[in-house]
C-alpha positions in Angstrom: -9.3 -8.7 24.2 -9.3 -4.7 24.0 -8.2 -3.6 20.7 -5.2 -2.1 22.4 -4.3 -5.4 23.8 -3.9 -7.1 20.5 -1.6 -4.6 19.5 -4.5 -3.6 16.3 -4.0 -6.8 15.0 -7.3 -8.1 13.6 -6.3 -12.2 14.5 -4.0 -13.6 17.3 -0.3 -13.7 16.0 -0.8 -17.6 16.3 -3.9 -17.9 14.3 -2.0 -15.4 11.7 1.4 -17.8 11.6 -1.1 -21.1 11.0 -2.8 -19.3 8.2 0.2 -18.6 6.4 1.9 -21.4 7.1 -1.2 -23.3 5.9 -1.1 -21.1 2.7 2.5 -22.5 1.9 1.9 -25.4 2.7 -0.5 -25.8 0.0 1.9 -24.6 -2.4 4.5 -26.7 -1.3 6.3 -24.4 0.1 8.5 -25.0 3.0 10.0 -22.3 5.1 12.5 -21.9 7.8 12.9 -19.7 10.7 16.2 -18.4 11.5 18.1 -15.6 13.0 16.3 -15.6 16.2 17.8 -12.7 18.3 16.2 -11.4 21.7 19.6 -9.9 23.4 16.9 -7.5 25.4 14.2 -8.2 27.3 10.5 -8.0 25.2 13.0 -7.1 22.0 11.9 -10.1 19.5 13.2 -10.5 16.0 13.5 -13.2 13.5 13.9 -14.4 9.7 11.9 -16.5 7.4 13.4 -18.1 4.6 11.7 -20.4 2.0 13.8 -23.5 1.8 16.4 -23.4 -1.6 15.6 -19.8 -2.4 16.7 -16.5 -1.7 13.3 -15.6 -0.3 13.0 -14.2 3.0 11.9 -11.6 5.3 12.0 -10.2 8.9 10.1 -9.5 11.4 10.1 -7.9 14.7 8.0 -7.6 17.8 7.7 -7.0 22.0 6.8 -11.5 22.2 8.0 -14.1 20.4 4.7 -14.8 18.4 4.3 -11.5 17.4 7.8 -11.4 16.1 7.2 -14.7 14.2 3.9 -13.3 12.8 5.5 -9.9 11.3 7.8 -12.3 9.4 5.2 -13.9 7.8 3.1 -11.4 7.0 5.6 -9.6 5.5 6.9 -12.6 3.6 3.2 -12.5 2.8 3.2 -8.8 1.4 6.7 -9.3 -0.7 5.3 -12.6 -2.3 2.1 -11.5 -3.5 3.2 -8.1 -4.4 6.4 -10.2 -6.3 8.6 -7.6 -4.6 11.5 -9.6 -4.8 11.1 -10.6 -8.4 10.5 -7.2 -9.5 12.7 -5.4 -7.8 15.8 -7.6 -6.7 16.2 -10.7 -8.8 16.5 -11.2 -12.5 14.3 -14.4 -14.1 14.8 -16.0 -17.5 12.4 -14.8 -20.3 10.7 -18.5 -20.1 9.9 -17.7 -16.7 8.7 -14.0 -17.0 6.1 -15.1 -20.2 5.2 -18.2 -17.8 1.2 -18.5 -18.4 0.8 -15.4 -20.7 1.4 -12.6 -18.4 4.6 -11.2 -17.2 3.0 -9.0 -13.7 -0.5 -10.3 -12.9 -3.4 -12.0 -15.3 -5.2 -7.9 -15.5 -2.2 -6.4 -17.0 -2.3 -4.1 -19.8 -0.3 -3.7 -22.8 0.7 0.1 -23.1 2.0 1.7 -26.5 4.1 5.2 -25.3 1.2 7.0 -27.2 -1.2 5.7 -24.3 0.8 6.9 -21.8 1.6 10.3 -23.2 -2.1 11.0 -23.8 -3.3 9.1 -20.3 -5.8 11.6 -18.5 -6.0 8.7 -15.4 -5.8 10.3 -12.1 -2.2 9.1 -11.3 -0.8 10.5 -14.3 -2.5 13.9 -14.3 -0.9 13.7 -10.6 2.5 13.4 -11.8 2.3 16.0 -15.3 1.0 18.3 -12.7 3.8 17.8 -9.9 6.1 17.9 -13.2 8.2 20.8 -14.2 6.7 22.9 -17.2 10.5 22.7 -18.8 10.5 19.3 -19.0 9.8 17.3 -22.4 7.3 14.7 -21.5 7.8 12.5 -24.7 12.0 12.5 -23.9 11.6 11.5 -20.1 8.9 8.6 -21.5 11.3 7.5 -23.8 14.0 7.2 -21.0 11.3 4.9 -19.2 10.8 2.4 -22.1 14.7 1.5 -21.4 13.9 0.7 -17.6 13.2 -2.6 -17.8 15.3 -5.6 -17.2 12.9 -8.0 -19.3 12.1 -8.0 -22.7 8.4 -7.2 -22.6 5.9 -7.3 -25.9 4.7 -3.4 -25.4 6.2 0.0 -24.6 4.7 -0.7 -21.1 2.6 -2.8 -19.0 0.5 -1.5 -16.4 -1.3 -2.5 -13.7 -4.5 -1.2 -12.4 -4.6 0.5 -9.1 -8.2 2.1 -7.6 -7.7 5.6 -6.4 -10.2 5.6 -3.1 -10.6 9.4 -3.6 -12.8 9.1 -6.5 -13.6 5.2 -7.2 -11.5 5.5 -10.5 -8.7 3.1 -11.8 -5.6 4.0 -13.1 -3.6 1.5 -14.9 -0.3 2.5 -13.6 3.6 1.4 -15.7 5.2 -1.7 -13.8 8.4 -0.2 -14.6 7.5 3.2 -12.8 5.7 1.6 -9.6 9.0 -0.3 -9.1 11.5 2.0 -9.7 9.8 5.3 -8.2 8.1 3.6 -5.0 10.2 0.3 -5.1 8.6 -1.5 -1.7 7.1 1.7 -0.3 3.5 1.1 0.7 3.4 -2.6 0.0 1.7 -4.3 2.9 -0.4 -7.2 4.2 -2.6 -7.8 7.4 -5.2 -10.1 8.3 -7.8 -7.9 7.2 -7.9 -5.0 4.6 -7.8 -2.5 6.9 -5.2 -3.6 9.0 -3.0 -4.1 6.0 -3.6 -0.8 4.6 -3.0 1.5 8.0 0.2 -0.1 7.9 0.9 0.7 4.2 0.1 4.1 4.4 1.7 4.6 7.8 5.0 2.9 6.2 4.3 6.1 3.2 4.0 8.3 5.7 7.1 7.3 8.1 9.3 6.9 4.5 8.4 10.7 3.1 8.9 12.2 7.2 12.5 10.4 6.8 13.2 12.0 3.6 11.9 15.4 4.8 13.8 15.6 7.5 16.8 14.9 6.2 16.4 16.6 2.7 15.5 20.3 4.4 17.8 19.3 7.4 14.7 19.6 9.8 15.0 19.1 13.9 11.8 17.3 14.8 11.4 18.3 18.9 12.1 15.1 21.5 9.0 13.6 22.3 9.0 14.8 26.5 9.2 12.3 28.8 5.8 13.5 30.7 4.1 12.2 27.6 6.6 8.9 27.0 5.4 7.7 30.8 1.8 7.9 29.8 3.0 4.7 28.0 4.0 2.2 31.1 4.9 -0.4 28.3 6.9 2.0 26.1 9.2 3.6 29.0 10.2 0.3 30.5 11.1 -0.9 26.7 13.3 2.6 26.7 14.1 2.0 30.4 15.4 -2.2 29.6 17.5 -0.9 26.5 19.3 1.8 28.7 19.5 -1.0 31.4 21.3 -3.3 28.3 24.3 -1.2 27.1 25.6 2.2 28.1 23.5 4.2 25.2 21.1 6.9 25.3 17.7 6.7 24.1 16.0 9.5 22.6 12.2 9.4 20.9 11.5 12.1 18.3 8.2 13.7 17.6 8.1 12.8 13.5 5.0 14.1 12.3 6.6 17.2 10.5 3.6 19.4 12.4 1.4 17.8 9.5 -0.4 15.5 12.0 1.1 12.6 10.5 1.9 9.8 13.4 5.7 9.2 12.8 7.7 8.4 15.7 11.6 8.9 15.4 14.2 7.0 17.7 18.1 7.8 18.3 20.1 4.8 19.8 23.8 6.5 20.6 26.4 4.5 21.8 28.2 6.6 24.5 30.9 4.8 24.8 31.8 5.2 20.8 29.9 7.9 20.1 27.9 5.6 17.3 24.3 6.5 16.9 21.8 4.6 14.9 18.5 6.2 13.7 15.1 4.4 13.2 11.7 5.6 12.6 8.1 3.9 12.6 4.5 4.8 12.5 0.8 4.2 13.3 -2.2 6.3 14.5 -1.8 5.1 17.6 1.0 6.3 19.3 2.5 3.4 21.7 2.0 1.2 18.3 4.3 3.8 16.5 6.8 3.4 19.5 6.7 0.0 20.2 7.5 -0.3 16.5 9.8 1.6 16.4 12.1 0.3 19.1 11.9 -3.2 17.9 12.6 -2.2 14.8 15.8 -0.4 16.3 16.8 -4.4 17.4 15.5 -6.1 14.4 18.3 -8.6 13.5 20.6 -6.9 16.1 22.3 -7.4 19.4 22.4 -4.6 21.7 26.3 -5.9 22.5 27.2 -5.9 18.6 24.8 -3.6 17.2 25.4 -3.3 12.6 25.0 -0.7 11.1 25.6 2.1 13.4 27.4 5.7 12.1 29.9 7.4 14.2 29.1 11.0 14.6 30.7 13.5 13.1 29.6 17.0 11.6 28.5 16.2 8.2 27.7 18.7 5.8 27.6 16.9 3.0 24.9 14.5 3.0 24.1 12.9 -0.8 21.3 11.0 -2.6 23.0 7.6 -2.2 23.1 8.1 1.9 19.0 8.6 1.7 18.7 5.5 -0.4 20.8 3.7 1.9 18.5 4.8 5.0 15.4 4.3 3.4 16.1 1.0 1.5 18.5 -0.5 4.2 17.6 1.6 7.1 21.5 2.9 7.6 23.0 6.0 7.0 24.3 9.6 8.6 21.8 12.1 9.5 22.5 15.9 9.6 24.1 17.4 12.6 21.3 20.0 13.0 19.1 16.6 13.7 20.5 15.7 17.0 20.2 19.9 17.8 17.5 21.3 20.5 16.9 23.8 18.0 13.9 22.6 17.0 12.1 22.8 13.6 8.3 22.7 14.9 7.0 22.3 18.4 5.7 18.7 20.3 1.8 18.3 19.7 0.2 15.6 21.1 -1.7 13.9 17.8 -5.6 13.4 17.8 -6.7 10.3 19.9 -8.0 7.9 17.9 -7.4 5.3 21.1 -10.4 2.6 20.6 -10.6 3.4 17.0 -11.3 0.1 14.9 -8.5 -0.9 12.1 -11.7 0.6 9.9 -12.1 3.7 11.6 -8.5 4.2 11.8 -8.0 4.0 8.1 -11.0 6.2 7.4 -9.3 8.3 9.6 -5.4 8.1 7.5 -7.4 8.7 4.1 -9.2 11.6 5.2 -5.8 13.4 6.8 -4.4 12.9 3.7 -7.4 14.4 1.8 -7.3 17.0 3.7 -3.5 17.9 3.0 -4.3 17.1 -1.2 -3.2 14.1 -1.0 -5.1 11.0 -3.2 -4.5 7.6 -2.0 -4.8 4.4 -4.8 -4.5 1.1 -3.9 -3.9 -2.6 -5.1 -5.1 -5.5 -4.2 -3.0 -8.3 -4.6 -4.3 -10.9 -2.0 -4.1 -13.9 -4.7 -2.8 -16.2 -2.5 -6.0 -15.9 0.1 -4.2 -13.4 2.5 -5.0 -10.1 2.4 -2.0 -7.8 0.9 -2.4 -4.2 -1.2 0.3 -1.7 -2.5 -0.5 1.7 -1.5 0.6 4.8 -3.7 0.0 8.4 -2.4 1.2 10.7 -5.5 3.6 13.7 -3.9 4.2 11.4 -0.8 5.2 7.9 -1.9 7.5 8.0 -4.1 11.2 7.3 -3.6 12.0 8.6 -6.8 10.4 11.1 -8.6 9.0 10.8 -12.0 11.3 13.1 -13.6 14.8 12.0 -12.0 16.6 11.3 -15.3 19.8 10.3 -14.0 18.1 7.8 -11.9 16.2 6.6 -14.7 19.3 6.6 -17.0 21.6 5.0 -14.3 19.2 2.2 -13.7 18.7 1.3 -17.5 22.6 1.8 -17.3 22.6 -1.1 -14.7 20.2 -3.3 -16.1 22.6 -3.8 -19.2 25.6 -4.5 -17.0 23.6 -7.2 -15.5 22.9 -8.6 -18.9 26.4 -8.3 -19.7 27.6 -10.2 -16.9 25.6 -12.8 -17.1 27.0 -13.7 -20.5 30.7 -13.1 -20.1 31.5 -16.2 -22.5 30.1 -14.7 -25.7 31.0 -10.8 -24.8 32.4 -8.7 -28.0 35.3 -6.5 -27.4 33.0 -3.4 -26.9 30.6 -5.0 -24.5 33.7 -5.9 -22.1 35.1 -2.3 -22.9 31.5 -1.2 -22.0 31.5 -3.2 -19.1 35.1 -1.8 -17.9 33.7 1.5 -18.2 30.6 0.9 -16.0 32.4 -0.6 -13.0 35.2 2.2 -13.1 32.6 5.0 -12.9 30.1 3.4 -10.1 31.1 3.8 -6.9 30.7 0.5 -4.9 32.1 -1.2 -1.9 35.6 -2.2 -1.8 34.2 -5.5 -0.4 31.2 -5.6 -3.0 31.3 -8.9 -5.2 30.3 -9.3 -9.0 27.1 -11.7 -7.0 26.1 -8.8 -5.4 24.9 -7.1 -9.0 23.4 -10.1 -10.3 21.6 -10.6 -6.7 22.7 -14.1 -6.6 23.3 -16.5 -3.8 26.2 -18.6 -4.2 28.8 -20.5 -2.2 32.5 -18.9 -1.8 33.8 -21.9 -3.9 33.2 -19.5 -7.1 36.4 -18.6 -9.1 38.5 -15.6 -7.2 37.3 -13.2 -10.2 33.7 -13.5 -9.0 34.3 -12.8 -5.4 35.2 -9.1 -5.8 34.9 -6.6 -8.1 37.8 -5.0 -8.2 39.3 -8.5 -8.3 37.0 -8.7 -11.6 38.5 -5.6 -13.1 41.9 -6.5 -12.4 40.4 -9.5 -14.4 39.4 -7.8 -17.4 42.2 -5.1 -17.8 44.7 -8.6 -17.5 42.8 -9.9 -20.1 42.9 -7.5 -22.7 46.9 -7.1 -22.0 46.2 -3.6 -19.9 48.7 -4.7 -17.5 48.8 -1.5 -16.0 45.3 -1.2 -15.4 45.6 -4.5 -13.6 48.2 -3.7 -11.2 46.5 -0.7 -10.6 43.1 -2.6 -9.6 44.8 -5.1 -7.9 46.8 -3.2 -5.8 44.0 -1.0 -4.6 42.0 -5.0 -3.8 45.4 -5.6 -1.9 45.2 -2.3 0.1 41.7 -2.6 1.2 42.1 -6.1 2.7 45.6 -6.5 3.7 44.0 -6.3 7.2 41.2 -8.9 6.7 43.1 -12.2 7.1 45.1 -11.7 10.1 45.0 -15.5 10.8 46.2 -16.6 7.2 49.2 -14.4 6.5 50.1 -16.9 3.8 46.5 -15.3 2.0 48.1 -11.9 1.7 51.8 -13.0 0.7 49.7 -14.4 -2.1 48.2 -11.4 -2.6 51.6 -9.4 -2.6 53.0 -11.8 -5.1 50.1 -11.5 -7.7 50.4 -7.9 -7.6 54.5 -8.4 -8.5 53.8 -10.7 -10.8 51.5 -8.6 -12.7 54.1 -5.7 -12.1 56.4 -8.0 -13.9 54.3 -7.8 -17.2 54.0 -4.4 -17.5 57.7 -4.7 -17.9 57.1 -7.2 -20.2 59.7 -9.5 -18.4 59.0 -13.0 -19.4 58.2 -16.5 -16.5 61.6 -17.1 -16.3 62.9 -13.4 -15.5 59.8 -13.1 -13.4 60.4 -16.2 -11.2 64.2 -15.5 -10.9 63.2 -12.1 -9.5 60.1 -13.2 -7.4 61.6 -16.1 -5.7 64.0 -13.7 -4.1 61.2 -12.3 -1.9 58.3 -14.9 -2.2 58.2 -19.1 -1.8 58.9 -20.7 -5.2 55.5 -22.5 -4.6 53.6 -19.6 -4.2 55.7 -17.9 -7.4 54.9 -21.1 -9.4 51.2 -20.7 -8.2 51.0 -17.4 -9.5 52.1 -17.9 -12.7 50.0 -21.1 -13.3 47.3 -18.4 -12.8 48.0 -15.4 -14.6 50.6 -16.8 -17.1 47.8 -17.0 -19.6 46.2 -14.0 -19.7 43.5 -15.1 -22.7 42.2 -17.5 -20.0 42.4 -15.7 -17.2 38.2 -15.7 -16.9 37.6 -18.7 -18.1 40.6 -21.7 -16.5 37.9 -22.2 -13.5 34.9 -22.0 -14.8 32.1 -19.0 -15.8 28.2 -18.3 -14.8 26.2 -19.6 -17.4 23.1 -17.4 -17.1 20.2 -19.3 -18.1 21.5 -21.7 -19.1 21.5 -23.8 -16.0 21.9 -27.2 -17.2 25.6 -26.4 -18.1 26.3 -24.1 -15.3 29.2 -25.7 -13.3 27.5 -23.9 -10.2 24.0 -25.7 -10.2 23.7 -27.9 -7.8 24.8 -24.6 -5.1 22.7 -21.6 -6.8 19.3 -21.1 -5.5 18.4 -19.9 -9.0 16.0 -23.0 -10.3 14.3 -23.4 -6.8 13.9 -19.7 -6.7 12.0 -20.0 -10.3 10.6 -23.3 -9.1 8.7 -20.8 -6.6 7.8 -17.8 -8.9 6.4 -20.2 -11.1 3.9 -21.9 -8.6 2.7 -18.0 -7.5 1.9 -17.0 -11.4 -0.3 -20.5 -11.4 -2.1 -19.1 -8.4 -2.7 -15.8 -9.7 -3.8 -17.1 -12.7 -6.3 -19.0 -10.8 -7.3 -16.4 -8.5 -7.7 -13.2 -10.6 -8.4 -9.7 -8.8 -10.9 -7.0 -9.7 -9.8 -3.9 -8.1 -13.4 -2.3 -8.4 -14.2 -4.2 -5.0 -12.2 -1.8 -3.0 -14.2 1.3 -4.0 -16.3 2.7 -0.7 
């Protein structure tokens, strides 16, 4: 089989799928494959989930087996990098400390002074880019507050190998997690295949950020060039034939020879658009990945995450983060113009290169532009997986972004408070209220979203929506005016969400008006007399029954009781215990298969 025919995979997709399923079977981890999508011929996507847990990944490809191999490969990437545990989930302290290490057997405890005085390559590169006016000691002090978990040192760091000079740098986990998130995490059939993908992703996200932040207009990839690759031209034609849309491919190389391709999907009927980026040293692989990414988890006839075009002039940091993390957001209007920031140029032809040669090509390309490549091997389950960091290129957030650091530390504190509602002091409740009132959140966001918990809709109403939760907090302390304002906001945002069940809206309106009677200090008999004129008596009595006792408003239906799982009323429906069980199995495997990063040296 020719290299190009294999999609630059070093093993056939069915072999990859079988290998990973066998690894998971040996860990007693069962997977299910769901949400298959194939709304356009040649575009497949699927979700793979470990049963009963919140551990899942998505995959996409031009064939069903490529999509499934992609999903399983990403699952191995996330599990071995412990991405979900480090970036999304909270764990009990006992689980974090299990087997005597927090993140990996080769972790290193570092004091504030050791980090401040470190001369290792990664820190040297960070400090060289730091504004001289910034106080490093004050900055590191902020970083110490970032962790959700309690660690037995100021910092815990993991070793990465600098492929430029084969030197080890210890990078604090809290910095790697916050600054890079999942950027550069990768897995593949071989080291070379995986790291090529990791570096490509880093270039892709860097290009995406730079284009938005600097309002660049990348050139369209001309039709004559696309037509040299019949499979890419065919994929575009199939998309256009499936809906009234326009598909535009963009050269997002930044004029730096970065092998990044962008695709713009435009719905001509609604003027909505969707933008995706992809990267690989081989153009047709980059373009195919970008196009299949467009329909990952999507139906061409019901596209989610699209944005209505309007001439936005103010694109904030939250919008950029949404694009980098969730793949959806607004782009500056000039992105769609024909006043290009640089000319289209064909990339260096590396067709026929092996993945080993492609890896050398990418590392040398970065080195010529002054970038070092740091790699950490995390393949403790036996499937090649890594985390790649290119300082100056990989960062989703900078080491010096003090607001992001402070906000994240505050967010972690709030998550701890949310899990401890029964024991909160009045001061902690006020702190919780202040945070929620000053944080921009979606009108449909739930408290469980902040906790990254997967729980059924049978949770008490005050967990189902942040505005409802705030209503209950205000109501509990007797601030009925603020409770009224917050609940009314919830009602206005949700009036149109229950068209088939108008009694729900009626109940909400009665709640609003009952809270209003409390602001006027009416007793329940007086409230009943007035409200029964407009609402059915059974609804009024139901509202008074629920809201009559302000002191029990947040407890009469039960509360989450993290981390006391045995006494939690929602234990049977919560994914936490099965997820922790999987986490412990992963740590056991890590302890049995420690890795030495020196082997990555050339």
